[in-house]
C-alpha positions as CSV (number, residue, x, y, z in Angstrom):
1,X,-53.8,-50.6,-13.0
2,X,-55.7,-52.8,-15.8
3,X,-57.9,-55.2,-14.9
4,X,-58.2,-56.8,-18.1
5,X,-55.1,-58.2,-19.8
6,X,-55.2,-58.1,-23.8
7,X,-52.9,-59.2,-25.9
8,X,-51.7,-56.2,-27.6
9,X,-49.4,-56.3,-30.4
10,X,-47.0,-53.3,-30.7
11,X,-44.7,-54.7,-33.5
12,X,-42.4,-57.3,-32.0
13,X,-45.0,-59.8,-33.9
14,X,-48.2,-59.0,-34.7
15,X,-50.2,-62.0,-36.5
16,X,-52.8,-64.1,-36.4
17,X,-51.3,-67.6,-35.4
18,X,-53.3,-70.3,-33.6
19,X,-51.5,-73.2,-31.7
20,X,-53.4,-76.4,-32.5
21,X,-55.3,-78.0,-29.6
22,X,-57.3,-81.1,-29.8
23,X,-61.2,-80.6,-30.9
24,X,-62.7,-84.0,-30.0
25,X,-65.2,-82.7,-27.3
26,X,-68.4,-81.3,-28.8
27,X,-70.5,-81.1,-25.1
28,X,-70.8,-77.3,-23.8
29,X,-68.9,-78.2,-20.5
30,X,-66.2,-80.0,-23.2
31,X,-66.5,-77.0,-25.5
32,X,-65.8,-74.5,-22.7
33,X,-62.5,-76.6,-21.3
34,X,-61.2,-76.7,-24.9
35,X,-61.8,-72.9,-24.9
36,X,-59.7,-72.4,-21.9
37,X,-57.1,-74.4,-22.8
38,X,-56.6,-72.5,-26.0
39,X,-57.3,-69.2,-24.2
40,X,-54.2,-70.6,-22.1
41,X,-52.4,-71.8,-24.9
42,X,-52.2,-67.9,-26.4
43,X,-54.8,-69.4,-29.6
44,X,-57.6,-66.4,-29.2
45,X,-58.9,-67.6,-32.6
46,X,-60.0,-71.2,-31.7
47,X,-60.7,-70.5,-28.0
48,X,-63.4,-67.8,-29.5
49,X,-64.5,-70.0,-31.9
50,X,-65.2,-72.7,-29.1
51,X,-66.5,-69.9,-26.5
52,X,-69.2,-69.0,-29.3
53,X,-70.4,-72.4,-29.2
54,X,-70.8,-72.5,-25.9
55,X,-72.8,-69.3,-25.7
56,X,-74.7,-70.7,-28.7
57,X,-76.2,-73.4,-26.3
58,X,-76.0,-72.0,-22.7
59,X,-76.3,-68.0,-23.0
60,X,-73.6,-67.6,-19.6
61,X,-73.0,-64.1,-19.3
62,X,-69.8,-65.2,-18.3
63,X,-69.1,-66.9,-21.8
64,X,-70.5,-63.7,-23.3
65,X,-67.8,-61.8,-21.6
66,X,-65.1,-63.9,-22.5
67,X,-66.3,-63.7,-26.0
68,X,-66.1,-59.6,-25.8
69,X,-62.5,-59.4,-24.3
70,X,-61.1,-61.8,-27.1
71,X,-63.1,-59.6,-29.9
72,X,-61.3,-56.8,-28.2
73,X,-57.8,-58.7,-28.1
74,X,-58.3,-59.7,-31.7
75,X,-59.0,-56.1,-32.6
76,X,-62.3,-56.8,-34.3
77,X,-64.0,-53.7,-32.5
78,X,-67.2,-53.8,-34.6
79,X,-67.8,-57.1,-32.8
80,X,-66.5,-56.2,-29.5
81,X,-68.5,-52.8,-29.4
82,X,-71.7,-54.8,-29.9
83,X,-70.7,-57.3,-27.7
84,X,-69.7,-55.3,-24.5
85,X,-72.8,-52.9,-25.3
86,X,-75.2,-56.1,-24.9
87,X,-73.7,-56.7,-21.7
88,X,-73.6,-53.0,-20.3
89,X,-77.0,-52.7,-21.2
90,X,-78.6,-55.6,-19.8
91,X,-76.5,-55.1,-16.2
92,X,-79.5,-54.4,-14.5
93,X,-77.7,-54.3,-11.1
94,X,-74.3,-52.8,-12.1
95,X,-72.4,-55.6,-11.6
96,X,-70.6,-55.2,-14.6
97,X,-68.7,-51.6,-13.9
98,X,-65.6,-52.4,-15.3
99,X,-66.8,-53.3,-18.8
100,X,-68.0,-50.0,-19.5
101,X,-64.6,-48.7,-19.7
102,X,-64.0,-51.4,-22.6
103,X,-67.2,-50.4,-24.2
104,X,-66.1,-47.0,-24.2
105,X,-62.8,-48.1,-25.7
106,X,-64.8,-50.1,-28.7
107,X,-66.5,-47.3,-29.4
108,X,-63.1,-45.1,-29.5
109,X,-61.4,-47.3,-31.8
110,X,-64.7,-47.3,-34.2
111,X,-64.7,-43.5,-34.2
112,X,-67.3,-42.9,-32.5
113,X,-65.5,-40.3,-30.2
114,X,-69.0,-38.5,-28.6
115,X,-70.8,-42.0,-27.8
116,X,-67.1,-43.1,-26.1
117,X,-66.8,-39.9,-24.4
118,X,-70.4,-40.2,-22.6
119,X,-69.8,-43.9,-21.7
120,X,-66.2,-43.3,-20.3
121,X,-68.1,-40.5,-18.1
122,X,-70.8,-43.2,-17.1
123,X,-67.8,-45.4,-16.2
124,X,-65.8,-42.5,-14.2
125,X,-69.1,-41.5,-12.3
126,X,-69.8,-44.9,-11.2
127,X,-69.0,-45.5,-7.3
128,X,-67.3,-49.0,-8.0
129,X,-65.2,-47.7,-10.8
130,X,-61.2,-48.7,-10.6
131,X,-59.0,-45.4,-9.8
132,X,-56.4,-46.8,-12.2
133,X,-59.0,-47.1,-14.9
134,X,-60.5,-43.8,-14.0
135,X,-57.0,-42.2,-14.4
136,X,-57.1,-44.0,-18.1
137,X,-60.6,-42.8,-19.2
138,X,-59.9,-39.2,-18.6
139,X,-57.1,-39.3,-20.6
140,X,-59.1,-41.1,-23.2
141,X,-61.3,-38.6,-23.0
142,X,-59.1,-35.9,-24.1
143,X,-58.0,-38.1,-26.8
144,X,-61.4,-38.2,-27.7
145,X,-61.8,-34.4,-27.7
146,X,-59.2,-34.3,-30.4
147,X,-60.8,-37.1,-32.7
148,X,-64.3,-35.0,-32.9
149,X,-62.1,-31.9,-33.9
150,X,-59.7,-34.0,-36.3
151,X,-59.5,-33.1,-40.0
152,X,-57.2,-34.4,-42.5
153,X,-55.5,-32.0,-44.6
154,X,-56.7,-31.7,-48.0
155,X,-53.4,-32.1,-49.5
156,X,-52.3,-35.4,-47.4
157,X,-53.2,-38.4,-49.7
158,X,-52.7,-42.1,-47.9
159,X,-53.1,-45.3,-50.0
160,X,-52.8,-49.0,-49.0
161,X,-49.4,-50.5,-51.1
162,X,-52.0,-52.7,-52.4
163,X,-52.4,-56.6,-52.2
164,X,-49.0,-57.9,-53.6
165,X,-47.2,-56.1,-50.8
166,X,-49.8,-56.2,-48.4
167,X,-50.5,-60.3,-47.3
168,X,-54.0,-60.7,-45.3
169,X,-51.4,-61.0,-42.4
170,X,-49.6,-58.6,-41.1
171,X,-46.9,-56.4,-42.3
172,X,-44.3,-54.2,-40.6
173,X,-41.6,-51.6,-40.1
174,X,-41.5,-49.8,-44.0
175,X,-38.0,-48.5,-44.8
176,X,-37.1,-47.2,-48.1
177,X,-33.8,-47.2,-49.1
178,X,-32.1,-47.6,-52.7
179,X,-35.2,-47.3,-54.7
180,X,-36.4,-50.6,-52.0
181,X,-38.9,-50.9,-49.8
182,X,-37.8,-52.8,-46.9
183,X,-40.3,-54.8,-44.5
184,X,-41.2,-57.9,-42.6
185,X,-43.9,-59.8,-42.8
186,X,-45.2,-63.3,-42.4
187,X,-46.6,-63.6,-46.1
188,X,-49.1,-65.5,-45.5
189,X,-53.1,-65.8,-46.6
190,X,-54.7,-67.4,-43.7
191,X,-54.1,-68.1,-40.2
192,X,-51.4,-69.7,-39.3
193,X,-52.2,-72.9,-37.2
194,X,-48.7,-74.2,-35.5
195,X,-49.6,-78.2,-35.4
196,X,-46.2,-79.3,-36.4
197,X,-47.2,-79.5,-40.0
198,X,-47.2,-75.4,-40.6
199,X,-43.7,-75.5,-42.2
200,X,-41.7,-72.3,-42.6
201,X,-44.3,-69.7,-41.0
202,X,-41.2,-67.3,-39.9
203,X,-41.9,-63.7,-40.2
204,X,-38.7,-62.5,-43.0
205,X,-37.3,-58.9,-44.0
206,X,-38.8,-58.4,-47.8
207,X,-38.1,-56.1,-50.3
208,X,-40.6,-54.8,-53.0
209,X,-40.2,-52.2,-55.7
210,X,-43.2,-49.8,-56.9
211,X,-45.2,-51.4,-59.4
212,X,-47.3,-47.9,-60.4
213,X,-48.9,-45.6,-58.3
214,X,-49.2,-46.1,-54.9
215,X,-48.8,-49.9,-55.3
216,X,-45.7,-52.4,-54.9
217,X,-45.2,-55.1,-56.3
218,X,-44.6,-58.8,-55.4
219,X,-42.2,-58.8,-52.2
220,X,-38.9,-60.9,-52.7
221,X,-37.1,-62.4,-49.1
222,X,-33.7,-61.5,-48.4
223,X,-31.0,-64.4,-48.3
224,X,-30.1,-66.3,-45.1
225,X,-27.5,-63.7,-43.9
226,X,-30.4,-62.0,-43.0
227,X,-33.4,-64.2,-42.7
228,X,-32.3,-67.2,-40.2
229,X,-33.8,-70.2,-40.5
230,X,-36.3,-70.9,-37.5
231,X,-36.2,-67.4,-35.8
232,X,-38.8,-64.6,-36.6
233,X,-37.1,-61.4,-38.3
234,X,-38.8,-58.1,-37.5
235,X,-38.7,-54.5,-37.2
236,X,-36.4,-53.6,-40.2
237,X,-34.6,-50.5,-40.2
238,X,-32.0,-49.4,-43.0
239,X,-29.8,-46.3,-42.1
240,X,-30.1,-43.0,-43.9
241,X,-26.7,-43.5,-45.8
242,X,-28.3,-47.0,-47.0
243,X,-24.9,-48.6,-45.6
244,X,-26.4,-50.2,-42.5
245,X,-29.7,-52.5,-41.8
246,X,-31.0,-52.9,-38.5
247,X,-33.6,-55.5,-37.0
248,X,-34.7,-57.9,-35.1
249,X,-34.4,-61.5,-33.9
250,X,-37.3,-63.3,-32.0
251,X,-38.0,-66.4,-30.6
252,X,-41.1,-67.2,-29.2
253,X,-41.9,-69.3,-26.0
254,X,-43.0,-72.9,-26.8
255,X,-46.5,-72.9,-27.4
256,X,-46.8,-69.3,-28.3
257,X,-46.9,-68.0,-24.8
258,X,-45.0,-65.0,-25.1
259,X,-41.5,-64.1,-26.4
260,X,-38.5,-65.8,-25.5
261,X,-35.9,-63.5,-26.9
262,X,-35.6,-60.1,-29.0
263,X,-32.6,-58.6,-29.6
264,X,-31.5,-56.5,-32.3
265,X,-28.9,-57.4,-35.1
266,X,-27.3,-55.5,-37.9
267,X,-26.1,-56.1,-41.4
268,X,-23.4,-54.1,-43.6
269,X,-24.0,-53.1,-47.2
270,X,-20.6,-54.3,-49.5
271,X,-20.5,-54.2,-52.9
272,X,-22.2,-57.7,-53.2
273,X,-25.0,-56.8,-50.9
274,X,-25.8,-57.2,-47.6
275,X,-23.7,-59.1,-45.5
276,X,-24.0,-61.6,-42.6
277,X,-25.9,-60.0,-39.5
278,X,-24.4,-60.0,-35.7
279,X,-26.0,-59.0,-32.7
280,X,-25.4,-55.3,-32.1
281,X,-23.5,-54.7,-28.9
282,X,-24.7,-52.5,-26.2
283,X,-28.4,-52.3,-26.4
284,X,-29.6,-56.0,-26.3
285,X,-30.1,-57.8,-22.4
286,X,-32.5,-59.3,-20.7
287,X,-35.6,-57.9,-21.6
288,X,-37.0,-57.5,-25.5
289,X,-35.4,-55.1,-27.6
290,X,-37.1,-53.8,-30.8
291,X,-37.8,-51.3,-33.2
292,X,-34.2,-49.9,-34.1
293,X,-33.5,-46.6,-36.2
294,X,-30.1,-45.0,-36.4
295,X,-30.3,-41.3,-35.7
296,X,-28.4,-37.9,-34.3
297,X,-28.1,-36.4,-31.2
298,X,-25.6,-34.2,-29.8
299,X,-24.1,-34.3,-33.2
300,X,-23.2,-37.8,-33.5
301,X,-24.9,-40.9,-34.4
302,X,-27.1,-42.7,-32.0
303,X,-29.4,-46.1,-32.2
304,X,-32.8,-45.0,-31.1
305,X,-34.8,-48.2,-29.7
306,X,-37.5,-49.5,-27.8
307,X,-37.1,-51.9,-24.9
308,X,-39.4,-53.2,-21.7
309,X,-35.8,-53.2,-19.9
310,X,-36.0,-52.2,-15.8
311,X,-36.4,-48.9,-14.6
312,X,-38.6,-47.3,-17.5
313,X,-41.4,-44.8,-17.3
314,X,-43.9,-47.9,-18.3
315,X,-44.4,-51.1,-20.7
316,X,-42.1,-50.3,-23.5
317,X,-40.1,-47.2,-23.5
318,X,-37.9,-45.3,-26.3
319,X,-34.0,-45.2,-25.6
320,X,-30.9,-43.9,-27.4
321,X,-27.6,-45.1,-27.2
322,X,-24.3,-43.5,-29.0
323,X,-22.7,-44.9,-31.7
324,X,-19.4,-46.1,-31.4
325,X,-18.0,-47.9,-33.8
326,X,-20.2,-50.4,-36.6
327,X,-22.5,-52.5,-34.4
328,X,-21.2,-51.3,-31.2
329,X,-22.9,-48.7,-28.8
330,X,-22.6,-47.2,-25.8
331,X,-25.2,-47.4,-23.0
332,X,-28.7,-46.4,-23.4
333,X,-30.6,-43.8,-21.9
334,X,-34.0,-43.4,-21.5
335,X,-35.6,-40.4,-23.6
336,X,-37.2,-39.5,-20.4
337,X,-41.0,-38.4,-19.3
338,X,-41.4,-35.7,-21.9
339,X,-41.5,-38.8,-24.5
340,X,-42.4,-41.8,-22.8
341,X,-45.6,-42.6,-20.6
342,X,-46.6,-45.1,-18.3
343,X,-48.3,-47.0,-21.0
344,X,-46.7,-48.1,-24.6
345,X,-44.2,-46.2,-27.1
346,X,-43.0,-47.5,-30.2
347,X,-41.4,-47.2,-33.7
348,X,-39.1,-44.3,-33.2
349,X,-37.8,-42.5,-36.6
350,X,-35.6,-39.4,-36.6
351,X,-35.2,-37.0,-39.5
352,X,-33.7,-33.4,-39.5
353,X,-34.1,-32.9,-35.4
354,X,-37.0,-34.3,-34.9
355,X,-38.4,-37.8,-33.4
356,X,-41.6,-39.4,-34.7
357,X,-42.7,-42.1,-32.2
358,X,-45.9,-44.0,-32.0
359,X,-47.8,-43.8,-28.5
360,X,-50.9,-45.1,-26.7
361,X,-50.0,-42.7,-23.5
362,X,-50.2,-39.4,-24.6
363,X,-54.0,-38.1,-25.5
364,X,-54.4,-39.8,-29.3
365,X,-57.7,-40.5,-31.4
366,X,-56.9,-44.0,-31.8
367,X,-54.8,-46.7,-29.9
368,X,-51.2,-46.1,-31.3
369,X,-51.1,-42.4,-32.7
370,X,-47.9,-40.9,-34.3
371,X,-46.1,-37.9,-32.6
372,X,-43.6,-36.0,-33.5
373,X,-41.0,-34.1,-30.7
374,X,-38.5,-31.4,-31.8
375,X,-34.7,-31.8,-30.3
376,X,-33.4,-28.2,-29.6
377,X,-30.0,-29.7,-28.8
378,X,-30.7,-30.1,-25.2
379,X,-34.4,-31.4,-24.3
380,X,-37.5,-32.5,-26.4
381,X,-40.2,-30.4,-27.0
382,X,-44.0,-31.4,-25.9
383,X,-45.0,-34.4,-28.2
384,X,-47.6,-33.1,-31.0
385,X,-49.8,-35.5,-32.7
386,X,-49.5,-35.8,-36.6
387,X,-52.9,-34.9,-38.6
388,X,-55.8,-37.1,-39.1
389,X,-54.9,-39.6,-42.4
390,X,-51.7,-40.3,-40.7
391,X,-53.2,-41.1,-37.4
392,X,-56.6,-43.0,-37.1
393,X,-59.0,-44.2,-34.8
394,X,-57.2,-47.2,-34.6
395,X,-53.5,-48.2,-34.2
396,X,-50.8,-46.5,-36.3
397,X,-47.4,-46.9,-36.1
398,X,-43.8,-47.2,-38.0
399,X,-44.3,-43.9,-39.3
400,X,-41.4,-42.9,-41.5
401,X,-40.1,-40.2,-43.7
402,X,-38.3,-39.8,-47.5
403,X,-35.5,-37.1,-47.5
404,X,-37.8,-34.7,-49.1
405,X,-40.1,-34.6,-46.3
406,X,-43.3,-34.7,-48.0
407,X,-43.7,-38.5,-48.5
408,X,-43.2,-41.7,-46.8
409,X,-45.0,-44.8,-45.3
410,X,-46.8,-45.9,-42.2
411,X,-48.5,-49.0,-41.0
412,X,-52.0,-49.4,-39.6
413,X,-54.8,-51.6,-38.9
414,X,-57.6,-49.3,-40.5
415,X,-59.8,-51.2,-42.6
416,X,-58.3,-52.0,-45.7
417,X,-58.2,-54.3,-49.3
418,X,-56.8,-57.2,-47.4
419,X,-58.7,-58.6,-44.7
420,X,-57.9,-62.1,-42.7
421,X,-60.8,-62.0,-39.9
422,X,-62.2,-58.7,-39.3
423,X,-61.6,-55.3,-40.8
424,X,-59.5,-54.2,-38.2
425,X,-57.5,-57.3,-37.5
426,X,-54.2,-56.9,-39.2
427,X,-51.4,-54.2,-40.1
428,X,-51.3,-53.3,-43.8
429,X,-48.4,-50.9,-45.3
430,X,-49.5,-47.5,-46.6
431,X,-47.9,-44.8,-48.2
432,X,-48.3,-41.0,-47.4
433,X,-47.6,-37.9,-49.4
434,X,-48.2,-34.5,-48.9
435,X,-49.4,-33.3,-52.1
436,X,-47.5,-29.8,-53.6
437,X,-49.8,-27.5,-53.8
438,X,-49.4,-25.7,-57.2
439,X,-51.5,-23.4,-59.2
440,X,-51.3,-23.4,-63.0
441,X,-51.9,-20.1,-64.2
442,X,-52.8,-19.5,-67.8
443,X,-52.7,-16.0,-68.9
444,X,-54.3,-15.2,-72.3
445,X,-53.8,-11.9,-74.0
446,X,-57.0,-10.0,-76.6
447,X,-56.6,-6.8,-78.4
448,X,-59.8,-4.7,-77.7
449,X,-62.2,-5.1,-80.3
450,X,-62.7,-2.2,-82.8
451,X,-66.3,-0.8,-83.9
452,X,-67.9,-3.8,-85.6
453,X,-66.0,-6.2,-84.0
454,X,-68.3,-8.4,-81.5
455,X,-65.7,-10.1,-79.6
456,X,-61.7,-9.1,-78.5
457,X,-59.6,-11.0,-80.9
458,X,-56.8,-13.0,-79.7
459,X,-53.4,-10.8,-79.6
460,X,-50.0,-12.6,-80.6
461,X,-46.6,-11.3,-79.6
462,X,-47.4,-10.4,-76.0
463,X,-44.9,-10.5,-73.2
464,X,-46.4,-11.2,-69.9
465,X,-44.5,-10.9,-66.7
466,X,-45.4,-12.2,-63.1
467,X,-44.4,-10.3,-59.9
468,X,-44.7,-11.3,-56.2
469,X,-46.6,-8.4,-54.4
470,X,-47.1,-10.6,-51.1
471,X,-44.4,-8.6,-49.2
472,X,-43.5,-4.9,-49.5
473,X,-41.2,-5.0,-52.6
474,X,-42.4,-6.7,-55.4
475,X,-40.4,-9.0,-57.0
476,X,-40.6,-10.3,-60.6
477,X,-41.0,-14.5,-60.4
478,X,-41.7,-15.3,-64.6
479,X,-41.8,-13.4,-68.0
480,X,-42.7,-14.8,-71.3
481,X,-42.9,-13.8,-74.5
482,X,-45.2,-15.7,-77.1
483,X,-44.8,-14.7,-81.0
484,X,-47.0,-17.6,-81.9
485,X,-50.3,-17.6,-79.9
486,X,-51.6,-15.5,-77.2
487,X,-51.5,-18.1,-74.1
488,X,-48.9,-18.0,-71.6
489,X,-48.8,-20.7,-69.0
490,X,-47.3,-20.1,-65.6
491,X,-46.7,-22.4,-62.2
492,X,-47.3,-20.1,-59.2
493,X,-47.5,-20.9,-55.3
494,X,-50.1,-21.0,-53.0
495,X,-50.3,-18.1,-49.8
496,X,-49.1,-15.6,-52.5
497,X,-50.3,-12.0,-53.8
498,X,-49.6,-11.7,-58.0
499,X,-49.9,-9.2,-60.0
500,X,-49.7,-9.8,-64.0
501,X,-48.5,-7.3,-66.7
502,X,-49.0,-7.6,-70.3
503,X,-47.4,-5.6,-72.7
504,X,-47.1,-5.2,-76.4
505,X,-45.7,-2.6,-78.7
506,X,-47.8,-0.1,-80.0
507,X,-50.6,-1.3,-77.4
508,X,-51.6,0.2,-73.6
509,X,-50.2,-2.6,-71.3
510,X,-53.2,-4.4,-69.6
511,X,-52.4,-5.2,-65.4
512,X,-54.6,-7.5,-63.2
513,X,-54.0,-8.8,-59.4
514,X,-55.2,-12.1,-58.0
515,X,-54.0,-14.4,-54.8
516,X,-53.7,-17.7,-54.3
517,X,-54.3,-17.3,-50.5
518,X,-56.7,-20.3,-49.0
519,X,-55.6,-22.6,-51.7
520,X,-55.7,-26.4,-50.3
521,X,-55.5,-28.3,-53.3
522,X,-53.8,-28.0,-56.9
523,X,-56.1,-25.9,-59.0
524,X,-56.0,-24.2,-62.4
525,X,-56.4,-20.3,-63.2
526,X,-57.2,-18.7,-66.4
527,X,-57.2,-15.0,-66.4
528,X,-57.5,-12.6,-69.3
529,X,-55.8,-9.6,-70.2
530,X,-57.0,-6.9,-72.9
531,X,-54.9,-4.4,-74.5
532,X,-55.8,-1.0,-76.5
533,X,-54.5,-0.2,-79.3
534,X,-52.2,2.8,-78.7
535,X,-53.5,6.1,-80.5
536,X,-51.0,7.9,-82.2
537,X,-51.5,11.8,-81.6
538,X,-51.7,13.7,-84.8
539,X,-48.5,16.4,-85.9
540,X,-49.2,19.9,-86.2
541,X,-47.5,23.3,-87.5
542,X,-47.6,26.3,-84.8
543,X,-48.5,29.4,-86.7
544,X,-48.3,32.7,-84.6
545,X,-50.2,35.6,-85.3
546,X,-49.5,39.3,-86.0
547,X,-45.9,38.2,-87.5
548,X,-44.5,38.5,-90.6
549,X,-44.0,35.5,-92.7
550,X,-41.1,35.0,-95.2
551,X,-41.5,33.5,-98.4
552,X,-38.7,32.4,-99.7
553,X,-38.0,31.6,-103.8
554,X,-41.1,33.5,-105.0
555,X,-40.4,35.0,-108.4
556,X,-42.2,37.5,-110.5
557,X,-42.2,38.4,-114.0
558,X,-40.5,41.8,-115.0
559,X,-42.5,44.9,-115.9
560,X,-45.8,43.4,-115.0
561,X,-46.0,45.1,-111.9
């Protein structure tokens, strides 16, 4: 279906690695040959550098096409858009029809959704368009339409873990357990050149602790029981109970031209730490197995993972295998076409009946977007994309959630503080958090001013009650008395209606109502209640007319009347 084959990094290993080639030629023809050799040896950075030199001297259109493809492959979408754009605009004879598709894809990765839609439509309406790419273009248009409307929730906070945890190279698969963040990384500050002098350049499993805010401190590599010498370790995931660690061990084909082996391993945690790793039984085979994550289906523990085994829906699909005992699983089962597409699925994560995963086969706003699907006991619901902030115009994967469901981590190549080459070349770990929206109410009580007073003076000793009147029957949620001052602090919830009542002996109560409907961020509210002095009714004697009145104990002098 795809005419152009680009290196797509879906988390098995995603790194800036160059395999050394001789650089003893300097003529355009010599540089072209060296560039082709570098490209064949899976050395795109060196190939790009050489092709740039050739183009500077020759202005050869075929070289310009190679440069545009390599920029796209290396996820430098700004330069790729510029390179494809020049080629398309200069194509007077309409000989480069397919490049319109990749030009549109580059614009989509740069978040230029309206422009991308226009270019996708130009490609679709071109009589020379490839039918397979036309189908993909229509799906990409659907994703661009979503992107045009996407808005990040105001209470969603996403932050880079910082330059200590994230290296200029690529980080992957964050998994939080026992107060530590586990993840895999090459921990290199430059492009790794494999020339026999590169030393220990293998990806390892690291742990890091929080250092403040959203940032984490310097990572520490786990021991050799996990990080096997001369192997790449990747895709770490710790089970919810913290007892089992799953990860992959990967060997590359000599020369870096693909993956020779990628299998899932596990380690059990004991009193003295993580034990020796063993290969998981039941899920590995003559295919790439990656992205393990423990979950639950049909009331039993299962292992979700990703593989390109024969008979799947597309390139890499998500599977599950029922757990028999530690490290032993049953026959893998494909999650089916509701989840898996003809493209790529990646990084499953399961929590509370929901599967979170990344895919570029469902309509998306970038490349790999994070989706969620609900398990109802028998089938999965149609996947829904997570909001902007979790998803971006580039690749977003390895989404995880902490037990509270209000925070977690993800991996993205969105522009960050640590850029090895381009702003979008390499993956960093990000922390996300849904801010718990609260409304801090300060209620102040006052006495209504008397004649001659300019202001209502503070009234101490009041009692303030808060009622939730959202529903038909009001419910008292808080009550406080303050004998020393006239201020009362309460924490309220969003999307509620409240009634506030202030009382004091000898005063008429004051009441007010307000609501927190539509509040999107935590905020503070101040309200004043003014109580009026209760007037005492005067006491009166009742006198009835035309009735005799008896006066007692009245005496007169004798013989005076």
